[in-house]
N, C-alpha and C positions, 0 to 999 in steps of 0.2 A: 559893452564893457568899458570901464574907464581904463585909462593908462595905468593907474595905480594897481588895479586888479591884475592887469596883464603882467606888470613887473613882478608882483608877488607870485603869480602863477609860474612865471619863468624861473624865478629864484627857487621856488619849491621843487621844480623839476631838476634844476642844476645841482642842488645840494647832494643828492645821493651820488651823482657822478663825481663831484668834488671829493667826497669822502672815500670813494672806491679805491683810489691809488694808495691812500694811507693804510687801508686794510691789507693790501697786497704788497706791501713794501718788502723788497728783497732783504733777507736777513731777519725778518720778523718770525715769530713762532709759527705763523700761518704759512710762511714761505721761506723756509730755511735755505741757506746757501749750500749748494751741493759741493762737497769737497772731493776732488779727484787728485790722488797722489800720482806723481809721475811713475811710469813703469820702472821697476828696479829700485824704487826708493820706499822707505817705510816711515818717512817723516815729511811733514809739511808745516810751513810757517805762514800763519794767517795774521793779517793786520786789520784793525777796525778802530772805530771811534764811538765811544759811549757819550750820548748827548741826552740832556734832560728832556723828557717828554717823547722820546723816540724808542720804539720797541725794536731792540737790536741786541744781540747778534746771535742767531741760531745757525748751527752748521749741521748738515746731514752727512753722516759718515757711514759708508758701507763696511761691514766687518763680518768675521766668522766666529762661531763659537770656539772657544779655546784661545783666542787672541787676547792680548792685553793692550788697552789704550793707556798711554802715558801722556801727560800734558803738563806744560809750564806756561805761565802767563806773567808778563811784565807790563806795568802801566798802573792805571788807577785801581782803587779799591773795588773789587768785584765779587760776585757770587756766581758759582757755576752749578748747573744741573746737567744730568744726563738722563735721557729717556731711551729705554730699550725698545726693540722691535715690537714687543707686546703692548707698549704704551705706558709701562710702569716708569715713574720718574723718581730719581734719587737726587737729593740736594735741597738747598745749598749745603755746602760743607762736604763735598765729595773728595775722596783721596786722589792723589796725583797719579796713582797707578790703579787701573780698574780692570779686573778680569771680565771678559765679555762672555756671556753664557748662551747666546743665541746667534744664529745667522740672521743678517738683515741690516736695516738702517737704524743707526743710533743718532739721536739729536743731542748735540752738545751745545749748551746755551751759556753765554756770558752776559751777565747783567750788572749794572752798577750796584754797589753796596750802599744803599741809601742811609744806612746806620753809621757810616764812616765818613770822615772828611776825605776829599779828593776822589769822589766816585765817578768823575767824568773825565774824558780825555782819550788820547790814543793808547792803544794796547797792542802787544804782540803775543799771539797765542801759538805755541808750537805743540803739535800733536804727533805722536809716534805710535804706530801700530805695526809691530813686528809680524812678518808672515808666519804662518803655522809651520812647524818643523815637520818634515816628511819622514 
């Protein structure tokens, strides 16, 4: 074998390894960030950065049927979606107060609004999920 063939073979083997971390990037749709609210609180403040060419930012939030998820976001122009435990997705264009109909993990996703100016940069997302009344 020539040196050129060995280099090409090594490069071909390394390419899937180099691509693997990009597919498993924390915060991507394939690997959402798990949100844990402190005991005794019903609100969490999350910060992130939207960058061109980066799949970000998805959050996994555990909730129960009957609760309501309220959210606010400051920062760049964004689009939000929410996926319920059954896999049904709503958005973009979801209301800021969302009644939750099932127990389980909801995926709340923030993406840049590519149809608007100022779609990239730092954001602050506040999520509130009040406990169920007993």
